[in-house]
PyMOL Python script that loads the backbone (N, CA, C, O; Angstrom):
from pymol import cmd

cmd.read_pdbstr("""\
ATOM      1  N   MET A   1      16.746  -1.587 -45.954  1.00  0.00           N
ATOM      2  CA  MET A   1      15.548  -2.435 -45.857  1.00  0.00           C
ATOM      3  C   MET A   1      15.048  -2.527 -44.405  1.00  0.00           C
ATOM      4  O   MET A   1      13.843  -2.612 -44.169  1.00  0.00           O
ATOM      5  N   LYS A   2      15.965  -2.510 -43.444  1.00  0.00           N
ATOM      6  CA  LYS A   2      15.573  -2.631 -42.034  1.00  0.00           C
ATOM      7  C   LYS A   2      14.654  -1.468 -41.619  1.00  0.00           C
ATOM      8  O   LYS A   2      13.703  -1.669 -40.864  1.00  0.00           O
ATOM      9  N   ILE A   3      14.935  -0.274 -42.107  1.00  0.00           N
ATOM     10  CA  ILE A   3      14.137   0.903 -41.750  1.00  0.00           C
ATOM     11  C   ILE A   3      12.690   0.704 -42.225  1.00  0.00           C
ATOM     12  O   ILE A   3      11.753   0.989 -41.480  1.00  0.00           O
ATOM     13  N   ASN A   4      12.501   0.213 -43.473  1.00  0.00           N
ATOM     14  CA  ASN A   4      11.157  -0.012 -44.005  1.00  0.00           C
ATOM     15  C   ASN A   4      10.392  -1.005 -43.141  1.00  0.00           C
ATOM     16  O   ASN A   4       9.212  -0.799 -42.858  1.00  0.00           O
ATOM     17  N   ASN A   5      11.051  -2.079 -42.721  1.00  0.00           N
ATOM     18  CA  ASN A   5      10.396  -3.092 -41.877  1.00  0.00           C
ATOM     19  C   ASN A   5       9.931  -2.458 -40.561  1.00  0.00           C
ATOM     20  O   ASN A   5       8.838  -2.763 -40.083  1.00  0.00           O
ATOM     21  N   MET A   6      10.736  -1.595 -39.983  1.00  0.00           N
ATOM     22  CA  MET A   6      10.380  -0.944 -38.716  1.00  0.00           C
ATOM     23  C   MET A   6       9.139  -0.082 -38.872  1.00  0.00           C
ATOM     24  O   MET A   6       8.252  -0.089 -38.019  1.00  0.00           O
ATOM     25  N   ILE A   7       9.086   0.659 -39.971  1.00  0.00           N
ATOM     26  CA  ILE A   7       7.961   1.574 -40.198  1.00  0.00           C
ATOM     27  C   ILE A   7       6.664   0.773 -40.412  1.00  0.00           C
ATOM     28  O   ILE A   7       5.604   1.160 -39.921  1.00  0.00           O
ATOM     29  N   ILE A   8       6.758  -0.337 -41.143  1.00  0.00           N
ATOM     30  CA  ILE A   8       5.573  -1.130 -41.481  1.00  0.00           C
ATOM     31  C   ILE A   8       5.088  -1.955 -40.285  1.00  0.00           C
ATOM     32  O   ILE A   8       3.882  -2.116 -40.100  1.00  0.00           O
ATOM     33  N   SER A   9       6.002  -2.473 -39.479  1.00  0.00           N
ATOM     34  CA  SER A   9       5.629  -3.401 -38.399  1.00  0.00           C
ATOM     35  C   SER A   9       4.674  -2.747 -37.399  1.00  0.00           C
ATOM     36  O   SER A   9       4.892  -1.607 -36.989  1.00  0.00           O
ATOM     37  N   PRO A  10       3.606  -3.470 -37.003  1.00  0.00           N
ATOM     38  CA  PRO A  10       2.626  -2.924 -36.060  1.00  0.00           C
ATOM     39  C   PRO A  10       3.215  -2.725 -34.663  1.00  0.00           C
ATOM     40  O   PRO A  10       2.803  -1.819 -33.938  1.00  0.00           O
ATOM     41  N   ASN A  11       4.184  -3.575 -34.281  1.00  0.00           N
ATOM     42  CA  ASN A  11       4.810  -3.438 -32.961  1.00  0.00           C
ATOM     43  C   ASN A  11       5.456  -2.070 -32.807  1.00  0.00           C
ATOM     44  O   ASN A  11       5.389  -1.454 -31.743  1.00  0.00           O
ATOM     45  N   HIS A  12       6.091  -1.598 -33.893  1.00  0.00           N
ATOM     46  CA  HIS A  12       6.738  -0.286 -33.872  1.00  0.00           C
ATOM     47  C   HIS A  12       5.699   0.806 -33.599  1.00  0.00           C
ATOM     48  O   HIS A  12       5.938   1.707 -32.795  1.00  0.00           O
ATOM     49  N   TRP A  13       4.544   0.719 -34.272  1.00  0.00           N
ATOM     50  CA  TRP A  13       3.487   1.727 -34.083  1.00  0.00           C
ATOM     51  C   TRP A  13       2.888   1.627 -32.687  1.00  0.00           C
ATOM     52  O   TRP A  13       2.538   2.643 -32.087  1.00  0.00           O
ATOM     53  N   LEU A  14       2.767   0.389 -32.159  1.00  0.00           N
ATOM     54  CA  LEU A  14       2.228   0.209 -30.799  1.00  0.00           C
ATOM     55  C   LEU A  14       3.144   0.869 -29.781  1.00  0.00           C
ATOM     56  O   LEU A  14       2.677   1.534 -28.856  1.00  0.00           O
ATOM     57  N   SER A  15       4.450   0.683 -29.952  1.00  0.00           N
ATOM     58  CA  SER A  15       5.397   1.289 -29.003  1.00  0.00           C
ATOM     59  C   SER A  15       5.317   2.811 -29.089  1.00  0.00           C
ATOM     60  O   SER A  15       5.354   3.496 -28.066  1.00  0.00           O
ATOM     61  N   TRP A  16       5.208   3.339 -30.305  1.00  0.00           N
ATOM     62  CA  TRP A  16       5.071   4.804 -30.463  1.00  0.00           C
ATOM     63  C   TRP A  16       3.762   5.280 -29.845  1.00  0.00           C
ATOM     64  O   TRP A  16       3.703   6.343 -29.227  1.00  0.00           O
ATOM     65  N   GLY A  17       2.712   4.474 -30.022  1.00  0.00           N
ATOM     66  CA  GLY A  17       1.405   4.818 -29.450  1.00  0.00           C
ATOM     67  C   GLY A  17       1.474   4.909 -27.931  1.00  0.00           C
ATOM     68  O   GLY A  17       0.911   5.820 -27.324  1.00  0.00           O
ATOM     69  N   LYS A  18       2.181   3.938 -27.319  1.00  0.00           N
ATOM     70  CA  LYS A  18       2.352   3.953 -25.856  1.00  0.00           C
ATOM     71  C   LYS A  18       3.035   5.237 -25.417  1.00  0.00           C
ATOM     72  O   LYS A  18       2.589   5.892 -24.475  1.00  0.00           O
ATOM     73  N   TYR A  19       4.128   5.602 -26.106  1.00  0.00           N
ATOM     74  CA  TYR A  19       4.850   6.824 -25.732  1.00  0.00           C
ATOM     75  C   TYR A  19       3.960   8.052 -25.895  1.00  0.00           C
ATOM     76  O   TYR A  19       3.992   8.958 -25.063  1.00  0.00           O
ATOM     77  N   ALA A  20       3.168   8.084 -26.963  1.00  0.00           N
ATOM     78  CA  ALA A  20       2.280   9.221 -27.220  1.00  0.00           C
ATOM     79  C   ALA A  20       1.239   9.335 -26.104  1.00  0.00           C
ATOM     80  O   ALA A  20       0.977  10.429 -25.604  1.00  0.00           O
ATOM     81  N   VAL A  21       0.646   8.200 -25.717  1.00  0.00           N
ATOM     82  CA  VAL A  21      -0.388   8.197 -24.670  1.00  0.00           C
ATOM     83  C   VAL A  21       0.217   8.632 -23.336  1.00  0.00           C
ATOM     84  O   VAL A  21      -0.377   9.423 -22.604  1.00  0.00           O
ATOM     85  N   ILE A  22       1.409   8.103 -23.027  1.00  0.00           N
ATOM     86  CA  ILE A  22       2.070   8.448 -21.757  1.00  0.00           C
ATOM     87  C   ILE A  22       2.394   9.942 -21.714  1.00  0.00           C
ATOM     88  O   ILE A  22       2.124  10.609 -20.715  1.00  0.00           O
ATOM     89  N   SER A  23       2.970  10.465 -22.795  1.00  0.00           N
ATOM     90  CA  SER A  23       3.332  11.889 -22.825  1.00  0.00           C
ATOM     91  C   SER A  23       2.084  12.761 -22.741  1.00  0.00           C
ATOM     92  O   SER A  23       2.094  13.806 -22.089  1.00  0.00           O
ATOM     93  N   LEU A  24       1.007  12.331 -23.402  1.00  0.00           N
ATOM     94  CA  LEU A  24      -0.255  13.079 -23.362  1.00  0.00           C
ATOM     95  C   LEU A  24      -0.817  13.080 -21.938  1.00  0.00           C
ATOM     96  O   LEU A  24      -1.285  14.107 -21.447  1.00  0.00           O
ATOM     97  N   ALA A  25      -0.764  11.913 -21.280  1.00  0.00           N
ATOM     98  CA  ALA A  25      -1.264  11.796 -19.895  1.00  0.00           C
ATOM     99  C   ALA A  25      -0.460  12.703 -18.970  1.00  0.00           C
ATOM    100  O   ALA A  25      -1.026  13.355 -18.092  1.00  0.00           O
ATOM    101  N   ILE A  26       0.857  12.747 -19.163  1.00  0.00           N
ATOM    102  CA  ILE A  26       1.714  13.600 -18.322  1.00  0.00           C
ATOM    103  C   ILE A  26       1.342  15.069 -18.538  1.00  0.00           C
ATOM    104  O   ILE A  26       1.219  15.830 -17.579  1.00  0.00           O
ATOM    105  N   CYS A  27       1.166  15.459 -19.795  1.00  0.00           N
ATOM    106  CA  CYS A  27       0.803  16.857 -20.108  1.00  0.00           C
ATOM    107  C   CYS A  27      -0.513  17.234 -19.424  1.00  0.00           C
ATOM    108  O   CYS A  27      -0.611  18.286 -18.792  1.00  0.00           O
ATOM    109  N   ILE A  28      -1.522  16.368 -19.556  1.00  0.00           N
ATOM    110  CA  ILE A  28      -2.837  16.646 -18.957  1.00  0.00           C
ATOM    111  C   ILE A  28      -2.710  16.717 -17.436  1.00  0.00           C
ATOM    112  O   ILE A  28      -3.301  17.589 -16.798  1.00  0.00           O
ATOM    113  N   GLY A  29      -1.929  15.789 -16.855  1.00  0.00           N
ATOM    114  CA  GLY A  29      -1.720  15.775 -15.409  1.00  0.00           C
ATOM    115  C   GLY A  29      -1.087  17.063 -14.922  1.00  0.00           C
ATOM    116  O   GLY A  29      -1.497  17.626 -13.906  1.00  0.00           O
ATOM    117  N   VAL A  30      -0.080  17.528 -15.655  1.00  0.00           N
ATOM    118  CA  VAL A  30       0.624  18.765 -15.271  1.00  0.00           C
ATOM    119  C   VAL A  30      -0.330  19.957 -15.353  1.00  0.00           C
ATOM    120  O   VAL A  30      -0.357  20.802 -14.458  1.00  0.00           O
ATOM    121  N   ILE A  31      -1.115  20.017 -16.436  1.00  0.00           N
ATOM    122  CA  ILE A  31      -2.054  21.135 -16.621  1.00  0.00           C
ATOM    123  C   ILE A  31      -3.083  21.148 -15.484  1.00  0.00           C
ATOM    124  O   ILE A  31      -3.378  22.201 -14.919  1.00  0.00           O
ATOM    125  N   LEU A  32      -3.626  19.965 -15.156  1.00  0.00           N
ATOM    126  CA  LEU A  32      -4.614  19.887 -14.069  1.00  0.00           C
ATOM    127  C   LEU A  32      -3.986  20.286 -12.742  1.00  0.00           C
ATOM    128  O   LEU A  32      -4.605  20.986 -11.941  1.00  0.00           O
ATOM    129  N   LEU A  33      -2.752  19.837 -12.510  1.00  0.00           N
ATOM    130  CA  LEU A  33      -2.063  20.158 -11.254  1.00  0.00           C
ATOM    131  C   LEU A  33      -1.855  21.663 -11.135  1.00  0.00           C
ATOM    132  O   LEU A  33      -2.088  22.240 -10.073  1.00  0.00           O
ATOM    133  N   VAL A  34      -1.419  22.295 -12.212  1.00  0.00           N
ATOM    134  CA  VAL A  34      -1.173  23.746 -12.207  1.00  0.00           C
ATOM    135  C   VAL A  34      -2.479  24.494 -11.956  1.00  0.00           C
ATOM    136  O   VAL A  34      -2.516  25.440 -11.169  1.00  0.00           O
ATOM    137  N   ARG A  35      -3.550  24.068 -12.624  1.00  0.00           N
ATOM    138  CA  ARG A  35      -4.849  24.731 -12.448  1.00  0.00           C
ATOM    139  C   ARG A  35      -5.339  24.565 -11.010  1.00  0.00           C
ATOM    140  O   ARG A  35      -5.897  25.496 -10.427  1.00  0.00           O
ATOM    141  N   PHE A  36      -5.129  23.372 -10.439  1.00  0.00           N
ATOM    142  CA  PHE A  36      -5.557  23.093  -9.061  1.00  0.00           C
ATOM    143  C   PHE A  36      -4.793  23.969  -8.080  1.00  0.00           C
ATOM    144  O   PHE A  36      -5.384  24.549  -7.169  1.00  0.00           O
ATOM    145  N   LEU A  37      -3.467  24.067  -8.266  1.00  0.00           N
ATOM    146  CA  LEU A  37      -2.638  24.913  -7.391  1.00  0.00           C
ATOM    147  C   LEU A  37      -3.049  26.378  -7.532  1.00  0.00           C
ATOM    148  O   LEU A  37      -3.142  27.098  -6.537  1.00  0.00           O
ATOM    149  N   TYR A  38      -3.293  26.817  -8.761  1.00  0.00           N
ATOM    150  CA  TYR A  38      -3.708  28.205  -9.015  1.00  0.00           C
ATOM    151  C   TYR A  38      -5.026  28.491  -8.295  1.00  0.00           C
ATOM    152  O   TYR A  38      -5.211  29.561  -7.715  1.00  0.00           O
ATOM    153  N   TRP A  39      -5.953  27.499  -8.343  1.00  0.00           N
ATOM    154  CA  TRP A  39      -7.264  27.654  -7.687  1.00  0.00           C
ATOM    155  C   TRP A  39      -7.086  27.779  -6.179  1.00  0.00           C
ATOM    156  O   TRP A  39      -7.742  28.608  -5.548  1.00  0.00           O
ATOM    157  N   ILE A  40      -6.202  26.963  -5.589  1.00  0.00           N
ATOM    158  CA  ILE A  40      -5.936  27.013  -4.137  1.00  0.00           C
ATOM    159  C   ILE A  40      -5.375  28.383  -3.760  1.00  0.00           C
ATOM    160  O   ILE A  40      -5.809  28.988  -2.779  1.00  0.00           O
ATOM    161  N   ILE A  41      -4.408  28.869  -4.541  1.00  0.00           N
ATOM    162  CA  ILE A  41      -3.785  30.177  -4.260  1.00  0.00           C
ATOM    163  C   ILE A  41      -4.848  31.273  -4.326  1.00  0.00           C
ATOM    164  O   ILE A  41      -4.876  32.172  -3.486  1.00  0.00           O
ATOM    165  N   LYS A  42      -5.722  31.190  -5.331  1.00  0.00           N
ATOM    166  CA  LYS A  42      -6.796  32.175  -5.488  1.00  0.00           C
ATOM    167  C   LYS A  42      -7.709  32.162  -4.269  1.00  0.00           C
ATOM    168  O   LYS A  42      -8.084  33.216  -3.754  1.00  0.00           O
ATOM    169  N   LYS A  43      -8.064  30.961  -3.811  1.00  0.00           N
ATOM    170  CA  LYS A  43      -8.943  30.822  -2.640  1.00  0.00           C
ATOM    171  C   LYS A  43      -8.279  31.442  -1.402  1.00  0.00           C
ATOM    172  O   LYS A  43      -8.936  32.139  -0.630  1.00  0.00           O
ATOM    173  N   LYS A  44      -6.989  31.189  -1.218  1.00  0.00           N
ATOM    174  CA  LYS A  44      -6.266  31.726  -0.056  1.00  0.00           C
ATOM    175  C   LYS A  44      -6.243  33.247  -0.111  1.00  0.00           C
ATOM    176  O   LYS A  44      -6.415  33.902   0.917  1.00  0.00           O
ATOM    177  N   LYS A  45      -6.031  33.822  -1.298  1.00  0.00           N
ATOM    178  CA  LYS A  45      -6.009  35.281  -1.453  1.00  0.00           C
ATOM    179  C   LYS A  45      -7.369  35.867  -1.107  1.00  0.00           C
ATOM    180  O   LYS A  45      -7.453  36.918  -0.472  1.00  0.00           O
ATOM    181  N   GLU A  46      -8.444  35.183  -1.529  1.00  0.00           N
ATOM    182  CA  GLU A  46      -9.802  35.655  -1.227  1.00  0.00           C
ATOM    183  C   GLU A  46     -10.035  35.651   0.283  1.00  0.00           C
ATOM    184  O   GLU A  46     -10.630  36.580   0.829  1.00  0.00           O
ATOM    185  N   LYS A  47      -9.562  34.602   0.949  1.00  0.00           N
ATOM    186  CA  LYS A  47      -9.716  34.524   2.413  1.00  0.00           C
ATOM    187  C   LYS A  47      -8.994  35.682   3.087  1.00  0.00           C
ATOM    188  O   LYS A  47      -9.535  36.291   4.010  1.00  0.00           O
ATOM    189  N   ARG A  48      -7.787  35.993   2.641  1.00  0.00           N
ATOM    190  CA  ARG A  48      -7.009  37.094   3.227  1.00  0.00           C
ATOM    191  C   ARG A  48      -7.750  38.418   3.047  1.00  0.00           C
ATOM    192  O   ARG A  48      -7.793  39.237   3.965  1.00  0.00           O
ATOM    193  N   LYS A  49      -8.325  38.625   1.877  1.00  0.00           N
ATOM    194  CA  LYS A  49      -9.081  39.864   1.611  1.00  0.00           C
ATOM    195  C   LYS A  49     -10.261  39.974   2.570  1.00  0.00           C
ATOM    196  O   LYS A  49     -10.540  41.049   3.101  1.00  0.00           O
ATOM    197  N   ASN A  50     -10.948  38.866   2.788  1.00  0.00           N
ATOM    198  CA  ASN A  50     -12.104  38.861   3.696  1.00  0.00           C
ATOM    199  C   ASN A  50     -11.673  39.161   5.128  1.00  0.00           C
ATOM    200  O   ASN A  50     -12.379  39.854   5.861  1.00  0.00           O
ATOM    201  N   GLU A  51     -10.504  38.634   5.526  1.00  0.00           N
ATOM    202  CA  GLU A  51     -10.014  38.861   6.891  1.00  0.00           C
ATOM    203  C   GLU A  51      -9.684  40.334   7.114  1.00  0.00           C
ATOM    204  O   GLU A  51      -9.894  40.851   8.211  1.00  0.00           O
ATOM    205  N   ARG A  52      -9.179  41.006   6.104  1.00  0.00           N
ATOM    206  CA  ARG A  52      -8.821  42.425   6.232  1.00  0.00           C
ATOM    207  C   ARG A  52     -10.055  43.277   6.501  1.00  0.00           C
ATOM    208  O   ARG A  52      -9.987  44.247   7.256  1.00  0.00           O
ATOM    209  N   LYS A  53     -11.175  42.927   5.893  1.00  0.00           N
ATOM    210  CA  LYS A  53     -12.417  43.664   6.090  1.00  0.00           C
ATOM    211  C   LYS A  53     -12.884  43.466   7.534  1.00  0.00           C
ATOM    212  O   LYS A  53     -13.920  44.002   7.927  1.00  0.00           O
TER     213      LYS A  53
END
""", "prot")
cmd.dss("prot")
cmd.show_as("cartoon", "prot")
cmd.util.cbc("prot")
cmd.orient("prot")
């Protein structure tokens, strides 16, 4: 019976919602960070190519 109460209770869903939002925010943050670093590396490579010319 305790398991059913946990599933039905709104507090349980709120706590799961918090974890879902936090994990989603972390994923988005990591993706943006990787893209930003990749963009910086690309810019540096372009500068090096220009210097060689």
